[in-house]
N, C-alpha and C positions, 0 to 999 in steps of 0.2 A: 355438271352446269345444265348442259341442253332437257335433263332429264328434270331439273327443279322446275325452268323453266315452264317446259311442258304441263307440268304437274300443276302449277299458279294460273296458267292461263286457261288450263279444266277448271280448277277451282274458281277464278275469276268468273267464269262464263256460267256456271254451276251456280252459283251465289248472286250471278245479276238476272238469271231465269228464278230463282227462289223469292228473289226478296223485289220482283216482280210484282206490279198490281195482279196480272193474271192470275199468278202461280195462288198470289197468297187470297184471292178471291175465293178459288177453285177448295183450297185446304178450308177455308171458313166456311162454304157451303158443306164437304164433309162431314167437318162437325155439326153442323145444325143438320144434315142428314141421320148422323149417328144422335145425333141428342131426340129427335123427332120418332127414330126408332124404337130407344129407348123408353118413350114417352106409349110405345104404341105397345110394346113388350109389358109393363106395368099394367096399362090397364087392359089388356085381353088375357093376362097374368093366367101363363101357358100352364097345361098339369102336366108334372113329372112325366118324361117319357111319351109326350105328345108328338106329334109331327111337326105342330107349331112352336113346341121348348127347342126343338130339331133345327130347325128354321129361323130361329130368332140367336142361337149358340152359331150357327154356321155366319152370319150377317156381323155377329159381335164379332169372332173371329177373322173376319175378311175385312171389318174397321180397324181391329190390332194391328191383324198385318200392313193395312195403307198405313197408318199411323206411326207405325217403325219406322217402314219406309221415308217416311215424311220426316221425322226425326233425324236418320243417318243419313239423308240432302243435306238438311239446314246443318248438320254438325260437320260434315263436310264443306261445305259450304263456306260456315262461318270460320272454320278452324277454333280452337282453344279456347282464347281470351275473349274472343266476342260471343263466343257461344256461352260459358260460364259467366258475363258479366250481366245478361239478361234473365232479368228474374221469369218471363215465360216460359224462358226456353227449360231451366229449373221444372216447372210447372210442368213442360211437358213430358219432359224427361221422367217425373215422378208418376206423373197418369201411365203414360205407355209401358214402365215397370211394371206396374199394380195390375195391368190390364195382361200382360205376359205371365206376371206370376200367377193369375187368377185361369189361365188359359193351362198351365202346364200343374198346378194343383188345383182340381175342381171346387176341393170341400175348404179352401181356405176362406176363413170365418174374416167379413166385414169387406172382402176385395169387390164382391160390387158397388155396396155402399159410397167406398173412397172414389170408385171410377165413375 
């Protein structure tokens, strides 16, 4: 019984933090930063194998890892019922899964377009 109470207290604390304005604004800023980075990448269109392509690849991987962590925290904070009943969570899940697949399978057709 003590374990369940500790688990629920931890989950409630994480949920309070995650749904709070500061965390949500921070996540929104990360999304905006990722969007701006994608604009720069599309504008400069780095040559295959160039240092710039490597840089954008590392930045993309970094954002994917951060968004994977954010999704994991969201899943833990909201647990199953609250998580699956929110359409934005499904959208986040699909985007993160596509991003992870595009990292694992570099030649996955259309993955960058979907992201």
